[in-house]
C-alpha positions as CSV (number, residue, x, y, z in Angstrom):
1,M,0.0,0.0,0.0
2,K,1.4,3.4,-0.9
3,D,1.9,5.9,1.9
4,F,0.1,9.2,2.2
5,G,3.2,11.2,1.4
6,Y,3.3,9.6,-2.1
7,I,-0.5,10.1,-2.6
8,F,-0.2,13.9,-1.7
9,Q,2.8,14.3,-4.0
10,T,1.0,12.8,-7.0
11,F,-2.5,14.1,-6.4
12,R,-3.9,16.4,-9.1
13,F,-7.2,17.7,-10.7
14,E,-7.4,16.8,-14.3
15,S,-10.2,19.4,-15.0
16,W,-9.0,21.9,-12.4
17,W,-10.9,24.9,-14.0
18,F,-14.2,23.6,-12.6
19,L,-12.8,24.4,-9.1
20,G,-13.7,28.1,-9.9
21,L,-17.3,27.2,-9.4
22,L,-16.6,26.8,-5.7
23,L,-16.6,30.6,-5.5
24,L,-20.3,30.6,-6.4
25,V,-21.3,28.6,-3.4
26,P,-20.7,31.4,-0.7
27,L,-22.1,33.9,-3.2
28,W,-25.3,31.8,-3.5
29,A,-25.6,31.5,0.3
30,W,-25.2,35.3,0.6
31,L,-27.8,36.1,-2.1
32,R,-30.2,33.5,-0.6
33,G,-30.1,35.3,2.7
34,R,-30.6,38.7,1.0
35,V,-33.3,38.1,-1.5
36,A,-35.2,35.0,-0.4
37,P,-38.9,35.6,0.5
38,T,-39.7,35.9,4.2
39,A,-42.6,33.7,5.4
40,A,-45.4,35.7,7.0
41,V,-48.6,34.6,8.8
42,A,-51.4,36.7,10.1
43,F,-52.1,36.2,13.9
44,S,-55.0,37.6,15.8
45,T,-52.8,38.0,18.9
46,A,-49.1,38.1,19.6
47,G,-49.5,35.6,22.4
48,L,-49.5,32.8,19.9
49,L,-45.9,33.7,19.0
50,R,-44.4,33.5,22.5
51,E,-43.3,29.9,21.9
52,A,-42.0,30.6,18.4
53,A,-40.0,33.5,19.8
54,R,-38.1,31.3,22.3
55,Q,-34.5,30.9,21.3
56,T,-33.4,27.3,20.5
57,R,-29.9,26.0,20.2
58,F,-30.7,23.7,17.3
59,K,-32.1,24.9,14.0
60,S,-33.1,22.1,11.5
61,G,-33.2,24.5,8.5
62,Q,-29.5,25.4,8.9
63,V,-28.5,21.7,9.1
64,L,-30.4,21.0,5.9
65,L,-28.8,23.9,4.1
66,A,-25.4,22.8,5.3
67,L,-26.0,19.3,3.8
68,R,-27.0,20.9,0.5
69,Y,-24.0,23.2,0.4
70,L,-21.6,20.4,1.2
71,A,-23.1,18.2,-1.4
72,L,-22.8,21.0,-4.0
73,I,-19.1,21.5,-3.0
74,L,-18.4,17.7,-3.4
75,L,-20.1,17.7,-6.8
76,I,-18.0,20.6,-8.0
77,V,-14.8,18.8,-6.8
78,A,-16.0,15.7,-8.6
79,L,-16.3,17.7,-11.9
80,A,-12.7,18.7,-11.5
81,R,-11.7,15.0,-11.7
82,P,-9.4,14.4,-8.7
83,Q,-6.8,11.8,-9.5
84,V,-3.8,10.1,-7.9
85,E,-0.9,8.5,-9.7
86,K,-1.3,4.8,-10.0
87,G,2.2,4.2,-11.3
88,V,4.4,4.3,-14.4
89,S,4.2,1.6,-17.1
90,D,5.7,1.0,-20.5
91,A,3.6,1.4,-23.5
92,E,5.8,-1.3,-24.9
93,T,7.9,-3.1,-22.3
94,K,11.6,-3.1,-23.3
95,G,14.6,-4.8,-21.8
96,I,17.7,-6.8,-22.7
97,N,18.3,-10.5,-23.3
98,I,20.6,-12.3,-20.8
99,M,21.6,-16.0,-21.0
100,M,23.3,-17.4,-17.9
101,V,25.7,-20.2,-18.4
102,L,26.1,-21.9,-15.0
103,D,28.6,-24.5,-13.7
104,F,26.9,-27.5,-12.2
105,S,30.0,-29.6,-11.8
106,S,30.8,-31.4,-8.5
107,S,33.4,-28.8,-7.5
108,M,30.5,-26.3,-6.9
109,T,29.4,-28.4,-3.9
110,K,32.5,-27.2,-2.0
111,K,31.4,-25.5,1.3
112,D,33.7,-22.5,1.5
113,F,31.2,-19.6,1.3
114,M,29.6,-17.9,4.4
115,M,26.0,-16.8,4.0
116,D,23.7,-15.7,6.9
117,S,26.5,-16.7,9.4
118,K,26.4,-20.3,8.0
119,R,28.8,-22.2,5.8
120,V,27.2,-23.1,2.5
121,T,28.2,-24.5,-0.9
122,R,29.2,-22.4,-3.8
123,F,26.1,-23.5,-5.6
124,Q,23.8,-22.4,-2.8
125,A,25.4,-19.0,-2.7
126,L,25.1,-18.7,-6.5
127,I,21.4,-19.5,-6.5
128,R,20.8,-16.8,-3.9
129,V,22.7,-14.1,-5.8
130,I,21.2,-15.0,-9.1
131,S,17.7,-14.8,-7.6
132,E,18.4,-11.3,-6.3
133,F,19.8,-10.3,-9.7
134,M,16.7,-11.5,-11.6
135,R,14.2,-9.9,-9.3
136,A,16.0,-6.6,-9.8
137,R,15.5,-6.9,-13.6
138,P,11.8,-7.6,-14.2
139,N,11.8,-6.3,-17.8
140,D,14.7,-8.4,-19.0
141,R,14.3,-11.7,-20.7
142,I,16.6,-14.2,-19.0
143,G,17.5,-17.8,-19.9
144,I,19.7,-20.4,-18.2
145,V,22.0,-23.1,-19.6
146,R,23.6,-25.5,-17.2
147,F,26.8,-27.5,-17.8
148,D,28.8,-30.3,-16.2
149,K,30.4,-32.9,-18.5
150,E,27.6,-31.9,-21.0
151,A,25.5,-28.8,-21.5
152,F,21.7,-28.5,-21.4
153,L,19.1,-25.8,-21.8
154,T,17.4,-25.3,-18.5
155,S,15.1,-22.5,-19.8
156,P,15.0,-20.3,-22.9
157,L,14.7,-16.5,-22.6
158,T,11.7,-15.7,-20.5
159,L,10.2,-12.9,-18.2
160,D,9.0,-15.5,-15.7
161,H,11.9,-15.2,-13.3
162,D,10.1,-17.1,-10.5
163,Y,10.0,-20.1,-12.8
164,L,13.7,-19.8,-13.4
165,I,14.5,-19.7,-9.7
166,Q,12.3,-22.7,-9.1
167,R,14.2,-24.6,-11.9
168,L,17.6,-23.7,-10.5
169,Q,16.6,-25.1,-7.1
170,Q,15.7,-28.4,-8.7
171,E,18.9,-28.9,-10.7
172,K,21.4,-31.6,-9.6
173,I,25.2,-31.5,-9.5
174,S,27.2,-33.8,-11.7
175,R,30.8,-34.4,-12.7
176,G,32.8,-32.9,-15.6
177,T,33.2,-29.4,-17.0
178,A,32.1,-28.3,-20.5
179,P,31.6,-24.4,-20.4
180,G,32.3,-24.1,-24.1
181,S,29.3,-26.3,-25.0
182,G,27.1,-24.3,-22.6
183,M,28.2,-21.1,-24.3
184,L,27.3,-22.5,-27.7
185,I,23.7,-23.3,-26.6
186,A,23.4,-19.9,-25.0
187,A,24.6,-18.1,-28.1
188,E,22.1,-20.0,-30.2
189,H,19.2,-18.8,-28.1
190,L,20.5,-15.2,-27.9
191,L,20.7,-15.0,-31.7
192,L,16.9,-15.8,-31.8
193,A,16.2,-12.6,-29.8
194,T,15.1,-9.6,-31.8
195,N,15.6,-6.7,-29.4
196,Q,18.8,-4.8,-29.0
197,T,21.2,-6.0,-26.3
198,K,22.4,-9.6,-26.0
199,V,24.4,-10.6,-22.9
200,M,25.9,-13.9,-21.7
201,I,27.1,-14.4,-18.2
202,L,29.4,-17.4,-17.6
203,V,29.8,-18.6,-14.0
204,S,32.3,-21.4,-13.2
205,D,34.8,-22.5,-10.6
206,A,36.6,-24.8,-13.1
207,E,40.4,-24.5,-13.4
208,Q,40.5,-26.5,-16.6
209,V,38.1,-27.7,-19.3
210,N,37.9,-31.4,-19.8
211,N,34.7,-31.7,-22.0
212,G,33.0,-30.1,-24.9
213,A,34.0,-27.2,-27.2
214,D,36.9,-24.9,-26.5
215,P,35.5,-21.9,-24.6
216,V,38.1,-19.5,-25.9
217,D,37.2,-20.3,-29.5
218,V,33.5,-20.0,-28.7
219,A,34.0,-16.6,-27.0
220,K,35.8,-15.3,-30.1
221,A,32.9,-16.4,-32.3
222,V,30.4,-14.9,-29.9
223,A,32.2,-11.5,-30.1
224,R,31.6,-11.5,-33.9
225,L,27.9,-12.2,-33.3
226,G,27.3,-9.1,-31.3
227,V,26.9,-10.9,-27.9
228,R,28.7,-9.4,-24.9
229,M,30.0,-11.9,-22.4
230,H,30.9,-11.5,-18.7
231,L,33.1,-14.2,-17.1
232,V,32.7,-14.8,-13.3
233,Q,35.2,-17.3,-11.9
234,I,34.8,-18.7,-8.4
235,V,38.2,-19.5,-6.9
236,D,39.9,-20.0,-3.6
237,F,41.5,-16.9,-2.0
238,K,44.9,-18.4,-2.5
239,D,44.2,-18.8,-6.2
240,M,43.2,-15.2,-6.9
241,G,44.9,-14.2,-10.1
242,P,45.6,-16.2,-13.3
243,V,43.7,-19.5,-13.4
244,R,44.7,-22.1,-15.9
245,W,42.2,-21.2,-18.6
246,G,41.5,-17.8,-17.0
247,N,44.0,-15.8,-19.0
248,E,42.7,-16.9,-22.4
249,M,39.1,-16.7,-21.3
250,A,39.6,-13.2,-19.9
251,D,41.2,-12.0,-23.2
252,A,38.3,-13.6,-25.2
253,T,35.8,-12.0,-22.8
254,K,37.3,-8.6,-23.4
255,E,36.9,-9.1,-27.1
256,T,33.1,-9.2,-26.6
257,G,33.1,-6.0,-24.6
258,G,32.5,-7.8,-21.4
259,Q,34.3,-8.1,-18.0
260,H,36.3,-10.8,-16.2
261,F,35.7,-11.2,-12.5
262,Q,37.1,-13.4,-9.8
263,V,35.3,-14.1,-6.5
264,A,36.2,-16.1,-3.5
265,D,33.2,-15.6,-1.2
266,Y,29.5,-14.8,-1.1
267,N,29.9,-11.1,-0.7
268,G,32.3,-11.0,-3.6
269,L,29.9,-12.9,-5.8
270,R,27.1,-10.6,-4.8
271,N,29.1,-7.5,-5.5
272,V,30.0,-8.8,-8.9
273,Y,26.4,-9.3,-9.9
274,Q,25.6,-5.8,-8.7
275,M,28.4,-4.5,-10.9
276,I,27.0,-6.5,-13.9
277,D,23.6,-5.1,-13.0
278,Q,25.0,-1.6,-13.4
279,L,27.0,-2.4,-16.6
280,E,23.9,-3.8,-18.3
281,K,21.4,-1.1,-17.5
282,A,19.3,-0.4,-20.5
283,T,17.8,3.1,-20.6
284,F,14.6,3.7,-22.7
285,K,13.0,7.1,-22.6
286,E,10.2,6.5,-25.0
287,G,7.0,4.5,-24.4
288,K,6.6,5.6,-20.7
289,Q,3.2,6.7,-19.6
290,K,1.6,7.4,-16.3
291,N,-1.5,5.7,-15.1
292,W,-4.0,7.7,-12.9
293,R,-6.6,6.4,-10.5
294,E,-9.9,8.4,-10.8
295,L,-11.2,9.6,-7.4
296,L,-14.4,11.1,-8.9
297,A,-16.6,8.5,-7.2
298,W,-15.1,9.3,-3.8
299,C,-16.7,12.8,-4.2
300,A,-19.8,12.2,-6.3
301,G,-20.9,9.2,-4.1
302,P,-20.9,11.1,-0.8
303,A,-22.5,14.2,-2.5
304,L,-25.4,12.0,-3.7
305,G,-25.7,10.5,-0.2
306,L,-25.9,14.0,1.4
307,L,-28.6,15.1,-1.0
308,L,-30.7,12.0,-0.3
309,L,-30.2,12.5,3.4
310,E,-31.4,16.1,3.1
311,L,-34.4,15.0,1.2
312,L,-35.2,12.3,3.7
313,L,-34.9,14.6,6.7
314,R,-36.9,17.3,5.1
315,Q,-39.7,14.9,4.3
316,T,-39.8,13.1,7.6
317,V,-38.2,14.2,10.9
318,W,-37.9,17.9,10.0
319,R,-40.9,18.2,7.7
320,R,-42.5,21.7,7.7
321,L,-46.2,21.9,7.5
322,P,-47.8,24.8,5.5
């Protein structure tokens, strides 16, 4: 629920010029007191007026007039069409295409990451960080390719990020490392995308490749296809720096316009994904439109209710006989 501060900041009158009619309400009240006819009844003796002359604290006529004036004010406000901003939407939602190529080899089960004061596996930390990354990018189509000794498509590009998170949590760890094969599958699905930016994020803790295509050759081919690739290597602290296939892969990654990162703990992995999130921000100025919630009924409804209440009181409790 939006707070009152936001509501007051975005409140507006679409047809504000009708508010000028509010000036006529006090003018009408003043003229009514000046020119309205005064009731007169002939009495044979002034004694009959003693009771009528007694001062009373409550005057029903004033209450009925107040109800009528208040209803009139609310109707004028309703004509001015009060609105509050409902939100901002895209006339045509635009984002970028991201394929994640993730390592599901047995080395990802190593428990050397600390998360929420508990020791967890590299794979558990990766799922947490990727989930945060996807939730922060609701307009981007994201797909996932997993690899161990072979590579498989977990999901093509989709906006259903909750489904992706669920699929990740169901995947099993296996032996072997074939990042190049995973990159080929990811590139194939990125080329099917029609909108502008195509990004591949490869995450692995492998120190060498023992299955599938050569990832360096694939990265060079990907660069010519207009796909930008970021490489995230998970390593031990003592191994920070060149890793066996890290130098060649880092060079190939740079050819695509991407970045090469090394991480050794959960916070480092999280920071890397935040950096990638900033690198891959797509800005689109066109197509934005504001949605407004009409508040007319909140004024017209009570106004109608006040008029009905005045009519009911005038014809029943405070009815005046001729």
